[in-house]
C-alpha positions, 0 to 999 in steps of 0.5 A, spaced: 830 688 478 827 695 476 827 701 482 821 701 486 820 694 485 821 689 491 824 682 490 817 680 493 813 683 487 818 680 482 818 673 485 810 674 485 810 676 477 814 670 475 810 665 479 804 668 476 806 669 469 809 662 469 802 659 469 805 653 473 800 650 478 803 651 485 803 643 486 808 643 480 812 649 483 812 645 489 815 638 486 820 643 482 823 647 487 821 643 494 817 649 496 811 647 499 805 649 495 801 652 501 807 657 503 807 659 495 799 660 496 800 664 502 805 668 499 801 670 492 795 672 496 800 677 500 798 673 507 805 672 509 812 672 506 817 667 504 823 665 508 829 667 504 832 660 503 825 658 500 825 665 496 832 663 493 829 656 491 824 659 487 828 665 484 833 660 482 827 656 478 825 662 475 833 664 473 832 670 477 838 673 481 839 679 486 845 684 484 848 689 487 847 696 484 851 703 486 847 708 489 847 715 485 849 720 490 
Protein backbone atom coordinates (compact mmCIF):
# COMPACT_ATOMS: atom_id res chain seq x y z
CA UNK A 1 0.00 0.00 0.00
CA UNK A 2 1.39 3.38 -0.93
CA UNK A 3 1.60 6.15 1.65
CA UNK A 4 -1.55 8.24 1.76
CA UNK A 5 -3.79 5.41 0.57
CA UNK A 6 -6.06 3.82 3.12
CA UNK A 7 -6.76 0.11 3.25
CA UNK A 8 -10.33 0.90 2.26
CA UNK A 9 -9.14 2.82 -0.81
CA UNK A 10 -6.95 -0.08 -1.91
CA UNK A 11 -9.75 -2.59 -1.41
CA UNK A 12 -12.32 -0.43 -3.21
CA UNK A 13 -9.94 -0.06 -6.15
CA UNK A 14 -9.35 -3.81 -6.33
CA UNK A 15 -13.08 -4.51 -6.29
CA UNK A 16 -13.82 -1.87 -8.93
CA UNK A 17 -11.00 -2.94 -11.23
CA UNK A 18 -11.94 -6.62 -10.98
CA UNK A 19 -15.11 -6.01 -12.94
CA UNK A 20 -16.77 -8.78 -10.93
CA UNK A 21 -20.44 -8.56 -10.08
CA UNK A 22 -21.12 -8.24 -6.37
CA UNK A 23 -23.01 -11.54 -6.43
CA UNK A 24 -19.92 -13.23 -7.85
CA UNK A 25 -17.78 -11.71 -5.09
CA UNK A 26 -20.30 -12.89 -2.52
CA UNK A 27 -20.12 -16.44 -3.87
CA UNK A 28 -16.32 -16.39 -4.02
CA UNK A 29 -15.70 -14.81 -0.61
CA UNK A 30 -18.77 -15.27 1.56
CA UNK A 31 -19.07 -11.50 2.06
CA UNK A 32 -22.68 -10.46 1.48
CA UNK A 33 -23.16 -8.40 -1.65
CA UNK A 34 -25.22 -5.83 0.26
CA UNK A 35 -22.23 -5.20 2.53
CA UNK A 36 -19.98 -4.86 -0.52
CA UNK A 37 -22.40 -2.44 -2.18
CA UNK A 38 -22.66 -0.23 0.90
CA UNK A 39 -18.87 -0.29 1.30
CA UNK A 40 -18.32 0.67 -2.33
CA UNK A 41 -20.78 3.58 -2.02
CA UNK A 42 -18.99 4.77 1.13
CA UNK A 43 -22.08 4.26 3.27
CA UNK A 44 -20.42 1.89 5.73
CA UNK A 45 -17.15 0.25 6.59
CA UNK A 46 -16.50 -3.46 6.40
CA UNK A 47 -15.87 -5.55 9.47
CA UNK A 48 -12.22 -6.50 9.62
CA UNK A 49 -12.89 -10.20 9.04
CA UNK A 50 -14.90 -9.38 5.91
CA UNK A 51 -12.21 -7.02 4.64
CA UNK A 52 -9.67 -9.81 5.19
CA UNK A 53 -11.78 -12.23 3.13
CA UNK A 54 -11.97 -9.78 0.24
CA UNK A 55 -8.29 -8.86 0.51
CA UNK A 56 -7.30 -12.54 0.41
CA UNK A 57 -9.46 -13.05 -2.68
CA UNK A 58 -7.58 -10.26 -4.46
CA UNK A 59 -4.15 -11.26 -3.15
CA UNK A 60 -3.78 -8.11 -1.05
CA UNK A 61 -1.86 -8.06 2.19
CA UNK A 62 -1.17 -5.65 4.98
CA UNK A 63 2.51 -5.20 5.76
CA UNK A 64 4.29 -3.31 8.47
CA UNK A 65 6.59 -0.56 7.33
CA UNK A 66 9.17 1.34 9.26
CA UNK A 67 8.47 4.95 9.95
CA UNK A 68 11.32 7.18 8.98
CA UNK A 69 12.11 9.45 11.79
